[in-house]
C-alpha positions as a Markdown table, in Angstrom:
| # | Residue | x | y | z |
|---|---|---|---|---|
| 1 | Unk | 9.8 | -32.7 | -5.4 |
| 2 | Unk | 9.9 | -35.9 | -3.5 |
| 3 | Unk | 11.7 | -34.8 | -0.4 |
| 4 | Unk | 12.9 | -31.6 | 1.3 |
| 5 | Unk | 15.9 | -29.8 | 0.0 |
| 6 | Unk | 19.3 | -30.1 | 1.4 |
| 7 | Unk | 21.3 | -26.9 | 1.9 |
| 8 | Unk | 25.0 | -26.9 | 1.2 |
| 9 | Unk | 25.6 | -23.4 | 2.4 |
| 10 | Unk | 24.6 | -19.7 | 2.4 |
| 11 | Unk | 25.7 | -17.5 | -0.4 |
| 12 | Unk | 26.3 | -14.7 | 2.1 |
| 13 | Unk | 26.4 | -14.8 | 5.9 |
| 14 | Unk | 22.7 | -14.1 | 6.4 |
| 15 | Unk | 21.7 | -14.5 | 2.8 |
| 16 | Unk | 19.9 | -17.1 | 0.8 |
| 17 | Unk | 21.2 | -20.7 | 0.8 |
| 18 | Unk | 21.9 | -23.0 | -2.1 |
| 19 | Unk | 21.4 | -26.7 | -2.2 |
| 20 | Unk | 19.6 | -29.5 | -4.0 |
| 21 | Unk | 16.5 | -31.7 | -3.9 |
| 22 | Unk | 15.6 | -34.9 | -5.6 |
| 23 | Unk | 12.9 | -34.5 | -8.3 |
| 24 | Unk | 10.1 | -36.9 | -9.3 |
| 25 | Unk | 11.9 | -37.7 | -12.6 |
| 26 | Unk | 14.9 | -39.3 | -10.8 |
| 27 | Unk | 17.0 | -36.2 | -11.2 |
| 28 | Unk | 18.0 | -33.3 | -9.0 |
| 29 | Unk | 17.0 | -29.7 | -8.8 |
| 30 | Unk | 19.3 | -26.8 | -7.8 |
| 31 | Unk | 17.5 | -25.0 | -5.1 |
| 32 | Unk | 18.0 | -21.4 | -3.8 |
| 33 | Unk | 16.1 | -20.7 | -0.5 |
| 34 | Unk | 15.5 | -17.7 | 1.6 |
| 35 | Unk | 13.1 | -14.8 | 1.5 |
| 36 | Unk | 13.0 | -15.3 | -2.3 |
| 37 | Unk | 13.5 | -18.8 | -3.5 |
| 38 | Unk | 13.5 | -20.9 | -6.6 |
| 39 | Unk | 14.6 | -24.0 | -8.3 |
| 40 | Unk | 16.1 | -25.0 | -11.6 |
| 41 | Unk | 17.1 | -28.3 | -13.3 |
| 42 | Unk | 20.6 | -29.2 | -12.1 |
| 43 | Unk | 23.2 | -30.5 | -14.5 |
| 44 | Unk | 26.1 | -32.8 | -13.5 |
| 45 | Unk | 28.5 | -29.8 | -13.1 |
| 46 | Unk | 26.0 | -28.0 | -10.9 |
| 47 | Unk | 25.8 | -31.1 | -8.6 |
| 48 | Unk | 29.5 | -31.6 | -8.6 |
| 49 | Unk | 30.0 | -27.9 | -7.7 |
| 50 | Unk | 27.7 | -28.4 | -4.7 |
| 51 | Unk | 29.7 | -31.4 | -3.6 |
| 52 | Unk | 33.0 | -29.4 | -3.9 |
| 53 | Unk | 31.5 | -26.5 | -2.0 |
| 54 | Unk | 30.4 | -28.9 | 0.7 |
| 55 | Unk | 33.9 | -30.4 | 1.2 |
| 56 | Unk | 35.7 | -27.1 | 0.8 |
| 57 | Unk | 33.3 | -25.4 | 3.2 |
| 58 | Unk | 33.4 | -22.6 | 0.7 |
| 59 | Unk | 30.0 | -21.2 | 1.7 |
| 60 | Unk | 28.7 | -19.8 | 5.0 |
| 61 | Unk | 27.0 | -22.4 | 7.2 |
| 62 | Unk | 23.5 | -23.5 | 5.9 |
| 63 | Unk | 20.4 | -23.5 | 8.1 |
| 64 | Unk | 20.8 | -26.3 | 10.6 |
| 65 | Unk | 17.5 | -27.9 | 9.8 |
| 66 | Unk | 18.3 | -28.2 | 6.1 |
| 67 | Unk | 22.0 | -28.8 | 6.2 |
| 68 | Unk | 23.3 | -31.5 | 3.8 |
| 69 | Unk | 25.0 | -34.4 | 5.4 |
| 70 | Unk | 28.0 | -36.5 | 4.2 |
| 71 | Unk | 25.5 | -39.2 | 3.3 |
| 72 | Unk | 23.4 | -36.7 | 1.2 |
| 73 | Unk | 26.5 | -35.7 | -0.7 |
| 74 | Unk | 27.5 | -39.3 | -1.2 |
| 75 | Unk | 24.0 | -40.1 | -2.6 |
| 76 | Unk | 24.3 | -37.1 | -4.9 |
| 77 | Unk | 27.6 | -38.3 | -6.4 |
| 78 | Unk | 26.3 | -41.9 | -6.6 |
| 79 | Unk | 23.4 | -40.6 | -8.7 |
| 80 | Unk | 25.8 | -39.0 | -11.1 |
| 81 | Unk | 27.7 | -42.4 | -11.5 |
| 82 | Unk | 24.5 | -44.2 | -12.3 |
| 83 | Unk | 23.4 | -41.7 | -14.9 |
| 84 | Unk | 26.9 | -41.1 | -16.6 |
| 85 | Unk | 27.2 | -42.7 | -20.0 |
| 86 | Unk | 30.9 | -42.0 | -20.6 |
| 87 | Unk | 32.9 | -44.9 | -19.2 |
| 88 | Unk | 36.0 | -42.8 | -18.2 |
| 89 | Unk | 34.0 | -40.2 | -16.5 |
| 90 | Unk | 31.9 | -42.9 | -14.7 |
| 91 | Unk | 35.2 | -44.4 | -13.5 |
| 92 | Unk | 36.3 | -41.0 | -12.1 |
| 93 | Unk | 32.9 | -40.4 | -10.5 |
| 94 | Unk | 33.2 | -43.8 | -8.9 |
| 95 | Unk | 36.6 | -42.9 | -7.4 |
| 96 | Unk | 35.0 | -39.7 | -6.0 |
| 97 | Unk | 32.2 | -41.8 | -4.4 |
| 98 | Unk | 34.8 | -44.1 | -2.9 |
| 99 | Unk | 36.6 | -41.1 | -1.4 |
| 100 | Unk | 33.4 | -39.7 | 0.0 |
| 101 | Unk | 32.3 | -43.1 | 1.4 |
| 102 | Unk | 35.8 | -43.9 | 2.8 |
| 103 | Unk | 35.9 | -40.5 | 4.6 |
| 104 | Unk | 39.1 | -39.5 | 3.0 |
| 105 | Unk | 40.5 | -36.0 | 3.7 |
| 106 | Unk | 38.5 | -33.1 | 2.2 |
| 107 | Unk | 41.3 | -32.1 | -0.1 |
| 108 | Unk | 41.5 | -35.6 | -1.6 |
| 109 | Unk | 37.7 | -35.7 | -2.1 |
| 110 | Unk | 37.7 | -32.3 | -3.7 |
| 111 | Unk | 40.6 | -33.3 | -6.0 |
| 112 | Unk | 38.6 | -36.3 | -7.2 |
| 113 | Unk | 35.4 | -34.3 | -7.7 |
| 114 | Unk | 37.3 | -31.6 | -9.6 |
| 115 | Unk | 38.5 | -34.2 | -12.1 |
| 116 | Unk | 34.9 | -35.0 | -12.9 |
| 117 | Unk | 33.9 | -31.5 | -13.9 |
| 118 | Unk | 33.4 | -31.0 | -17.6 |
| 119 | Unk | 33.5 | -27.2 | -17.7 |
| 120 | Unk | 36.4 | -24.9 | -16.7 |
| 121 | Unk | 34.3 | -22.7 | -14.5 |
| 122 | Unk | 35.3 | -22.7 | -10.8 |
| 123 | Unk | 32.6 | -24.5 | -8.7 |
| 124 | Unk | 31.9 | -21.6 | -6.4 |
| 125 | Unk | 31.7 | -19.1 | -9.3 |
| 126 | Unk | 29.3 | -21.5 | -11.0 |
| 127 | Unk | 27.1 | -21.8 | -7.9 |
| 128 | Unk | 26.9 | -18.0 | -7.5 |
| 129 | Unk | 26.1 | -17.6 | -11.2 |
| 130 | Unk | 23.4 | -20.3 | -11.2 |
| 131 | Unk | 21.9 | -18.8 | -8.0 |
| 132 | Unk | 21.6 | -15.4 | -9.7 |
| 133 | Unk | 19.9 | -17.1 | -12.7 |
| 134 | Unk | 17.4 | -18.8 | -10.4 |
| 135 | Unk | 16.7 | -15.8 | -8.2 |
| 136 | Unk | 17.8 | -12.6 | -9.9 |
| 137 | Unk | 18.9 | -9.8 | -7.5 |
């Protein structure tokens, strides 16, 4: 990995955190950190789920030293725009980037991010499932 991971939040109040980190191949990894940690390749819906969780404040607060910033989340969604091949989805992702960059209300940003998800799985449920796949209990 090129840089340190950004944590979006903790999966439980004093539990492991979940976040993301850029990879050397111009992608992102989904990262679970704590006493037991691990990484896995992150798909677009994983990254969008992290962005939704960030704006919904759906997880417990992440470690301060690793906490993702608004700019980190903006870069994450911009990455998705650049790599999206479907024109309609790229347009929706661009609208989500605009909402993040313009500092619109969290519910507006979440609504725009939700429209970009391909799968029906709720973002928080997806993150919890993916975290269990990365670091089995």
